[in-house]
Residue, then its C-alpha position, 0 to 999 in steps of 0.5 A: m395470515k396478515t397478522g402472522y406476516l407482520l409478526l414475522t417481519l417484526l421478529l426479523s427486524v428485531v433480530c437484525f438489531l442484534p450486533a452481528c447480522e445484516y441482510d445481503k443483496h438477496d435479502t438473506l439474513v447473514i449472521y456473522y458472530t454469535s453473542d458469545e463469539y463477539q464477546v470473545l472478539t471484543q476482549n482484544l479487538d475493536l471490530p465491527s459486528v458486521p465486517f467491513d467490505y475488503s473486496p477490491r474494485q467494486f467486487s463484493s464477497e462475503a468470504l472476502k469480508n471475513m478474510g480481510t477482517l482476519g488479514r487486518v488483525l494479522f497485519y496489526d498483531k505483534n505476535l507475528s514478531l519474535d519478541n512481540s515488539v512489532s507488527c506489519g503496521s509498525c513500519h507501514q503506518q496508516n497515517l503516513g500512507f502506510a509508510d514510515d517517517v524515518a529513513f530506516s524503521t525499527g524491527i525486533m530487538n530495536r534492530s534497524t531495517a536495511r532500507n527505507t519502508l516502501a508505502l503500501g497501496a494497490f492503486t490501479s490495475f497495474d498495481d504492485y501486487s498483481g503477481d505480474p512477472q514484471t512487478t517489483l516488490f522490495w526496493d531490489g525487486r527480488v519478488n513479484n508477488l505478496h506471498d513471497q514478499m510477506i514470507q521474506t519480510i516476516k522471517n527477516p532477522n532485522e524486521m520480524g524474525l519468525e518463520m511461518s511455522q513459528i507464527t502458526a504455532k504461536i497464534k493457533n490457540l488464541d481464541y480470536y483467531k479460532i473465531l476469525t479463521q472459522k468465519a473466513f475459511g470454515t475451520e478453526s485451524i489456522n495455518e501458513g497458507l491461510i495466514l498469507l492469503s488473509l494478509e494478501k486480501f487485506m493488503n490488496s484492499i488498501t486503495s486510494s481513489s479520492s485524491k484531488f488528482d483522482v477527482g480531477l480525472g473524474g471531471s474533464i481534461t482539456f488541452n491548450t497551448s500551455g498543455m493539459a489542464v485538469q478540472g479543479f486544478n489551479n494554475q500552479e498545479n496544472l503547471g506542475l502536472n505538465l512539467f511532470s508529464q514531460n519530465c517524470a512520467g516516463c518512469h512514474r506511471q503508477g496510479m496515473e494511467a488515465l492520462p494519455v501522455f503518461n507512458g511506461p511504466v519503468r519498474s526498476a531503474n538506477n536514478g543516479l543518486d551516487l557514482v558508487y553505491a553502498d547498497k547494490g540494489a538488484g545487484a545483490f542477487d542478480s550477477d548481471p552488471k546491469a543490475l548493480a544499483v538498480f532499485k524499484v521505481p515507487g508509486l507516487k500516490n500519497i507521496e506527500l505523506t511518505a517522507p523520507y524518500m529513496h531507498d536509503g531515506r536520504f531526502n527529507t522533503l519533496e523539495e530536496v527530491i526535485n532539487f536532486y533531479s534538477t541538477g544532481i543526477q550522477n553519471h552512474p554506469n547503469l543510469h537509466f537512459l531516460l535520465k540521460d542526454n547525449d550520454q550525460p546525466k540530464k540537468f532539468n534545471f527547473t526554475d524556482t517557480e517550476k520546482d514549487a509547481l511540481v511539489q504542488f502537483l505531487k500534493t494533489l496525489t494525497d488522499p486523506s481519506m485513506t489515512v483514516e479509513e477505519k477498515w484499514s486501522d489498527p483493531f487492537l484495543 
């Protein structure tokens, strides 16, 4: 009996040296891909034999591993564009905080996008992908959920240029999708709903929690006559934090809810870039005059990586952004009240020292690990 038990243990150990299995938390052997399946996948894709975990917020699921893997492949597949020239990842580049480094990205047929690419990342329980009715996606805030956002992006004639039905017809016979869809949903037949759900699971897994700011919040926050002090911050960074909390946090809350002085969030606002806007913002689809030139307030995680800034990419550096808020706010009729003082645009008049401190604080929001995490990278060979 003892010999038989040892033999069985040895056999199971050998099995798990095969390239596509692992034991789950219940010590049950999970086989992800057969040898033939993995051979087919690796003709086009650099995928791990055991899928990465795409479960957000510490919740793990075998189904989410497989859905996230499918979503990762879809995110980077140029087959999702009319001329096979761009993927979602072409504009949302991992090394740039899932943003782009030009004012307007290049879509199909070398066409230019109408606005600057927003960074991706679901960073908190108040993240942009929650489906909350107050959530704003796109610069003009016209949708509040990833399902609608993805459909509109994919069919945009300047971006990817395809209807979802066209995508389904285009990729349904690709062998790697048959395998990945079977693993995720128990069927080889991919369809519009499964494509969108998988993309959603992948995109919702993109998170950032290892910046200097996050690490500091895991330590201690003290209060003194100078304001807050975060453990691990130098004097300049703490000065920037206090300036930010006093002057900027009323609008920019995303990713910073743990600090009690950060209020909001303001989802959309006019920030006084111009007196007259070429881009109507929310006013393009909302006839309310108060919607004219109102744009999404973006999150600030990895903001150091996502230049240029604003809906039209007019500012190339964080220094330019802070200079604008210091003395350049214009008195647009819809200027947000938090940027007004006695019905006139605020002039924060930051000193050079304060400007530099704000920049240094914003750089504490950078999470380098997010830019190299393999499970969010391009899997195509």
